[in-house]
C-alpha positions as CSV (number, residue, x, y, z in Angstrom):
1,Q,0.0,0.0,0.0
2,V,1.3,3.4,-1.0
3,Q,1.9,5.8,1.9
4,L,1.0,9.3,1.1
5,V,1.8,12.5,2.9
6,E,0.3,16.0,2.3
7,S,1.7,19.4,3.2
8,G,1.0,23.0,2.4
9,G,-2.2,23.7,4.2
10,G,-2.7,26.8,6.4
11,L,-4.7,29.9,7.0
12,V,-5.4,32.3,4.2
13,Q,-7.7,35.2,3.7
14,P,-10.5,35.0,1.1
15,G,-9.1,35.4,-2.3
16,G,-5.7,34.1,-1.2
17,S,-3.7,31.1,-2.5
18,L,-2.1,27.9,-1.3
19,T,-0.2,25.1,-2.9
20,L,-0.7,21.7,-1.5
21,S,1.8,18.9,-2.0
22,C,1.4,15.2,-2.0
23,T,4.4,12.9,-1.7
24,A,5.1,9.3,-1.2
25,S,7.7,7.5,0.8
26,R,9.3,4.3,-0.6
27,F,7.1,4.4,-3.7
28,T,7.2,6.3,-6.9
29,L,4.0,8.1,-7.8
30,D,4.4,8.2,-11.5
31,T,2.6,5.0,-12.1
32,Y,-0.4,6.0,-10.0
33,N,-3.4,8.2,-10.7
34,I,-3.6,10.7,-7.9
35,G,-6.5,12.7,-6.6
36,W,-7.2,15.4,-4.1
37,F,-10.3,15.2,-1.8
38,R,-11.6,17.4,0.9
39,Q,-13.6,16.6,4.0
40,D,-15.4,19.0,6.2
41,P,-17.6,18.1,9.2
42,R,-20.5,20.1,7.7
43,Q,-20.4,18.4,4.3
44,E,-19.8,15.1,2.7
45,R,-16.4,14.2,1.5
46,E,-15.9,15.3,-2.1
47,G,-13.4,14.8,-4.9
48,V,-11.7,18.0,-5.9
49,S,-9.3,17.1,-8.6
50,C,-7.5,14.1,-10.1
51,I,-4.6,13.6,-12.5
52,S,-3.8,10.6,-14.6
53,S,-0.5,8.8,-14.6
54,S,-0.7,7.8,-18.2
55,D,-1.5,10.9,-20.2
56,G,-1.8,13.7,-17.5
57,S,-5.6,14.0,-18.1
58,T,-7.3,15.8,-15.3
59,Y,-10.7,16.1,-13.5
60,Y,-11.9,19.0,-11.6
61,K,-15.0,19.5,-9.4
62,D,-17.1,22.2,-11.1
63,S,-16.8,24.7,-8.2
64,V,-13.0,24.8,-8.4
65,K,-12.6,24.9,-12.2
66,G,-10.6,28.0,-13.1
67,R,-9.3,28.4,-9.6
68,F,-7.5,25.1,-8.8
69,T,-4.8,23.4,-10.8
70,I,-3.5,19.9,-10.3
71,S,0.0,19.0,-11.6
72,R,2.7,16.4,-11.0
73,D,6.4,16.5,-11.0
74,N,7.6,12.9,-11.3
75,A,11.3,14.0,-10.7
76,K,10.2,15.2,-7.3
77,N,7.7,12.4,-6.7
78,T,5.1,15.0,-5.9
79,V,1.6,15.9,-7.0
80,Y,0.5,19.5,-6.4
81,L,-2.8,21.3,-6.0
82,Q,-2.4,25.0,-6.7
83,M,-5.4,26.7,-5.1
84,N,-6.2,30.3,-6.1
85,A,-9.0,32.7,-5.2
86,L,-9.9,30.6,-2.1
87,Q,-13.5,31.1,-1.0
88,P,-15.4,30.6,2.3
89,E,-16.7,27.2,1.0
90,D,-13.2,25.8,0.4
91,P,-12.0,25.2,4.0
92,A,-11.6,21.5,4.8
93,L,-9.1,18.8,5.5
94,Y,-7.5,18.1,2.1
95,Y,-6.0,14.8,1.5
96,C,-4.5,13.0,-1.5
97,A,-5.3,9.4,-2.5
98,T,-4.7,6.9,-5.2
99,V,-7.6,7.0,-7.6
100,G,-9.2,5.2,-10.5
101,M,-10.0,7.3,-13.5
102,E,-12.3,6.8,-16.5
103,V,-13.7,8.9,-19.3
104,I,-17.5,8.4,-19.6
105,R,-19.3,10.2,-22.5
106,G,-16.4,12.6,-22.8
107,T,-16.3,13.5,-19.1
108,S,-13.4,12.4,-16.8
109,M,-14.5,10.7,-13.6
110,C,-12.3,9.7,-10.7
111,W,-12.9,7.7,-7.5
112,E,-10.8,7.1,-4.4
113,K,-9.0,3.7,-4.2
114,D,-7.1,2.1,-1.5
115,S,-4.4,4.6,-0.2
116,R,-4.8,8.1,1.2
117,G,-2.7,10.4,3.4
118,P,-3.7,11.9,6.8
119,G,-4.5,15.3,5.2
120,T,-3.6,18.9,5.6
121,Q,-6.0,21.6,7.0
122,V,-7.0,24.5,4.8
123,T,-8.7,27.5,6.6
124,V,-10.1,30.5,4.8
125,S,-10.8,33.5,7.1
126,S,-10.5,37.2,7.2
């Protein structure tokens, strides 16, 4: 099982930016599809963004499109989530996980699989 670790969370003002990082120890991530999820006690867990290992194709939740960007640097064994224009609905525990991905009727879908990290907290407050 892949062991994932997230970093980069923190407190920002509305409209601010954060970059989250997801790394793995003792495993290389370049053969895994990786996704970012968020969990808040007031809401259900939701998938935020995913990136494919094969062709770099991506998935974004509608509410983060144009604000968040997922990327991977295989040389650094890291997957990033650049978050801009953070809004009051974005605070949550963000975690990365291995995911399955599929394109259905031209739309990318992804779902959490068997490995996830402990998460990093994102807080948006003025």
